[in-house]
Structure formats: C-alpha cells, structure tokens
N, C-alpha and C positions, 0 to 999 in steps of 0.2 A: 634274368628271367623274372617275370612277374609272378607273384604268388597271391593266393586268395584264401580266406578263411571263412567257413560257414558260420554265421553268427545268429540267425534266428529262423523260425519256421512255424507255420501253422498247418497241421495235417487234417484234412477232411476225408473221412473214410466213407465208402459207400460201395454197393454192389449193384451192377446191372444184371438182372436175372437171366435165366436161361434163354430168354428170347432177345437178349441184348437190347432192351429198350423198345422192342417192337411189340405191338399188341396184335393178337390174333383175333380177327372178327368172328362172330358167330353167325352162321348162315341159318336163318329161320325159314321154316316152310311157308310158302305163299298161302294166303287164304283161299278158301274154295269159291268165294264170290268176289267179283271185281265190279266196282262202281263204274258208271259211265265216265269215259275219258281217262281212266287210270291206265298206266302203261303196264302191260302184262310182261312177266319175266320171260327171258328167252329160254326156251326149252333146251335141256341138255347141256347148258353152259354153267359150270360151277367153278368157284375158285379152287386152285390147286391146293391139295392138303399140304400143310407145312411139313418139312422134313423133321424127323426127331433130332433132338439135341445129341451131338456126338458124345460118345463115351471115350474119354482119352485113354490111349494106350500108354502105360507108364514107361518111361525111358530108364534103361539100366546103366546109363552113363553116370559115373560117380559125380557127386556134387562138387561144384567149384567152391573151394574154401578160402577164407581170408589168409590162412596160414601159408598157403602155397603161392600167394601173389607177391610179386615185386614189380616195380614200375620203372619205366624209362621214358624220357622225353622224346617226342617226335616233332619235327618241324616240316611242314609241307605246304604246297600251294594248291589252291583250287580256283576255279573260274566261276565266280558269281555272275549274275545277270548283267552287272554293270562294270565289273572290274576284277582284276586278279587279287586274291586275298591270300596272305601267308599266315598260317596259324601254327601254334605250338600247343601240345597237350601231353599229359602223362597217361600212358596206357600200360597194361601188363606186358612184361617181358615175354618174348616168344610169340606174341600175337602179330600176324603178318599184315602189313599195309597192302590194300588192294584198291584199285580204281576202276571206274566204269566210264568209258567215253560218253555213254548216254546220260550220265549224271555228273557233269564236270564240276558242280559246286560242292561235291562231297567226296570223302574217302571212307574206307572201312578198315578196321583192324579185326582180323579173325583169329580165333584160337586154333591150335593145331588140329582139333577135331572138327572144326567148322560148326560147332554147336553154339558157340557164344561169339558175340561180336560187338564192336563199338562203331557206330556210324557218326561222323562229324560233318556237318554241313554249314557253310557260311551263308548267312542271309544278308544280301546286299543288292539293292537298297532295302533297309528294314522298313516294315510297315505296321507291325503289331507289337504290343508289349509282350513279355513272357506269359503273363496271365491270360491275355487275349489269345495268344497262340495255343495255349493249353485248352482253353474253352472251345476254340475252333476245331481242334483235333478230336475232342470228345464227340462233337456233333458229327464230324465226318466219319468217325468210326461207327457210330450208331446207325448211320445211313448206309455205310458200305459193307459192314460185316453181316453175313447171313445169320439168322437166329440160331441155326444149328452149330455155328462156330462158338457159341457160348461165351461171348464177350463179357468180361467181368472187370469193372473198374475197381482196383484195389486201393489206391490212394491218390489224392491230389494235394500238392504241397506248394505254397508260395513262400519263398525265403529271400534272404539277402546275403550276399557274400561281400567280404571286405577285401579289396585289392588295391595296393598302393595308397592306403588311407582313404579310399572311396568305397561307398556301398553300391553294389550292383544288384539288380533284381534277377531272381532265378525262379522259375516255375517248373514243377516236375509232376509228371503223370506216370502212374504204374498201372498196368493192366495185364490180363491174361486172356488168351483165346486159343482155339483149336483149329489152326488153318488146314491141317491134314489129319494125322492120327494122334500126334503128341501135343499136349498143352504147352504153349510157349509163354514165357515171362518177359515182359517188355517194360523198360523204363525209358521215358522220353523227357528230356530236360531242355529248357530254353534259357539262354543267358544273355543279359544285356551287357555285353563285353566292351562296347565302345565307350571311350572317355566322354563323360558328361551326357550320355544318351540313355534313356529309359526303354528304348525299343530293343527287341530281341535281335541279336546279330549272329548268334550261334545256336544251332539245334543239334542235339546229340541224342541218339537212341542206343540203348544198351540191352542186348537180348540174350536169352538163354533159356534154361529149363526151370521149373518151379523149385527144384531142389538147390538151384544156384542162387537163391534170393540173397543170402548173406554175402556171398562173394561178389555178386553183381552190385550190391549196395556199396561195397568198398570201391569197386571200379568207378561207380558213379561219383562218390565223394572225391576221389583223386582226380577224376576228369573235370569235375565242376570247379575244384579249387585251382586247377592248373591251366585250363584253356584260356588262351588270350591271342590276340592278333599281334604279330611281331612287326617291327619296323616303325 
C-alpha cells in the first residue's frame, strides 16, 4: 500500500461576509424631472428585498473527537468519465460505504448518525491542478449560494505530500454555510495522485458540524495521506 506524508503548507485565512460575496444594490429614488429622451423607470417594479441571513440552530450532536477515531483501509472502484478507477483510502471505522448510480465517479462513507461523511471522487481525465480546482470551487460557491446561507471561507491551503519518494500537490478549502437550519462545516481537498502528473486526480469532501472541526481535520489528514489509485 502506498503511503504519503504531509510535508509543507501555506494557509491563507479569509472570511466571506454574511452576503457570501454578493453585494446588495441600493435603490435610489428617481428624480422629479426627466430630461428629454431619458428612459423613465417602470412604475411599481422594484428589486425583491434580500432575505435576512439565517440564524443557525445549534446542533446537540456531541462533537467528533480525535480520541474516538480509528481507521481502516477501503478499496473500491468508481466509473470516471473515461475509465474505471480503483482507489484505496483510509476512513474511520464504522463509517458505511454508500454509492449513488447518478454519481458513478464517487463513493461516500457516512458515520452511523449520517451527520458526517467523506466523499471520494475520481477525476479522469484530469484537467485542472489542485490549486485551480480550489479557485474554481470558490467562484462556483459564491455564485450558487444564496446570501442568506451565510457562506464563510475559513481557510485555503496549498500543500505537498510525499508518496513513494515523490511530491504530489494538494489543495484544501474549508468553508461553512447554513443550507437548512444548522451550520455545516465542509473540507474539500484535491490531490494530484497520478504518477508524474501535477493535475488533480482525486477530489475529497469531508463534512460535519462546526464542533467536529478537530475530528474532521484528523479524518482529512488520514485520507490525504492514504488516498491512491491501485493497480
């Protein structure tokens, strides 16, 4: 089994405010006099007022701690867009592997409460570096998440891991948001796991609750060190 060791990293911290990067325009009252040829505003049509930012409801689920975590290796196959890929990864014991026919390139490992999970996706053929993949996701999140969901970028990290004497690029994004009532804590990591290639070939997302941050960080470290393509 291949192993990998995290060797370096640069962390850039930032927060996307309550509007998740969106700016709310200010509607000004039209003037009382219109010059010749100027377009008059349409009466009675105004932009919809933005929804207020959600207030998260705290979860009473006990925090996931590093002390309770032990890991085991799973080997599985997924169907990427151009080929079948077999991957191996270390995930917490007791987390159940699940698949979805609508997402054949990925599998998920869910904890017994279904509050936390690890999603592993094979990217083939690869097209972006880990850093480029992270930057693209940030743009997509800021476009797709409504301001009331209170998207917050917690950290962005570009690292390298050593596996079999070679360095591989890894990029990680951590963010939180409120999709329903409870704030969710999400870690997404891209790994250039192919031999001699700097493009991202594996995408992983690790999700849970804000109080799980320490435990999810341990899950991330173990998954990042261990994920590799077999064969």
